[in-house]
N, C-alpha and C positions, 0 to 999 in steps of 0.2 A: 551325426551332425546335429547340433542343437539349433533351436530357433534363432538364438543370438548369432551363431556362426552363419546360418543361412541368410539371415537379414544382412549381416555385414558383407557377405559375398555378393548379394544382390543390390547392395547399396540402398537398403530400405530399413524400415523400423521393425522391431520385434512385434509390435502391435499388429502390423500388416500381416506378417507371417502367421501370427496367432489367429487372425481373422480368416486367413486361408484355411488354416488347420480346423477351425470350427465351422467351416462352410458358411461364414457370415459375409464373405467377399470372394468373388471369382477373379483370379488373375487375368490380366489381359493376355492376348496371344504372345506379345513380346515378353511379358513377365513369365509366362509358362515356358517359353523357349529358354529363357535364362535359368529358370529353376531346373529344367531338364538337363541343360548343359552343366550346371553346377553339381547336380547329382549324378552326372555321367550316365544319363539314360535318355529316353525319347519322350516327347510330349504324348505320343500314342500310348506308351506304357503308363505314363502318369494318369492318363484319362481312362485307363482300363480297356483300351481298344485292342490290346494284345497282351498276352502273357509273356511274350518274348521281349525281355528288357532291351536287347541290343539288335532287334530285327532290322531296324532302319539305319543302323550303323554299318551293316554288312554291305560292302561295295557291290558284291555279286547280286544281292537281293535288290539293291537300288537300280542296278542295270536292268534286271528283269522287270521291275515295276515301270521303268521308263519305256521298255519295249512294249509292255501291255498298254501303256497310255497311248502309244502311237497306233494301236490296232483300230480297225474299223469297228463299229458297234456290233455287227453280227459276230465277228470273231471274239470280241469281249464277252458277249452273251454266251457263246459256246464254251469258252474257257471258264466262265463263272459256273455254268452247269456242271462241268467236269469237277471243279473244286467242290461244289455242293454235294455231288454224288460221292466223292471221296470222303468228305467230312461225315456224311451220313453212314458210310460204311465203317469208318474208323474215327469216331468222335474223339477229338483231343482238345477241343476249344473249351475253355473255362471262362466264365464271366466273373470278373472281380475288379474292384476299383483300386487304383493305386494312388491314393490321395498324396499329393506332394509332401505334406508334413508327416504322414504315416511312413512314407518311404524313407525319409531321412531320420526316422525315429526321433523326431523333434521333441525335446523336453521343453519345459517352460523357461529354461535358462539359456 
């Protein structure tokens, strides 16, 4: 998707998309949501918070996250420790940024 196509889909200008691309401007939360939806991904993926592009689109994962949210603090802490232990044993987390414009392989056109 080009910057022009993304701008048209978001009802904004190519100059705004270009500013996002060059990190001269940060999109609002609403704009980031629209970008993610347009690119068929998640805001978390765009922000580099996860390498899994569709993690938060999975209904089963969302159900689990909602269940975790309802846990008391002690159980959340215990679960977090288990996850940390597992990640240290089997590290698969990579840190990378998924800049919106880079994801759409935006060209200047």
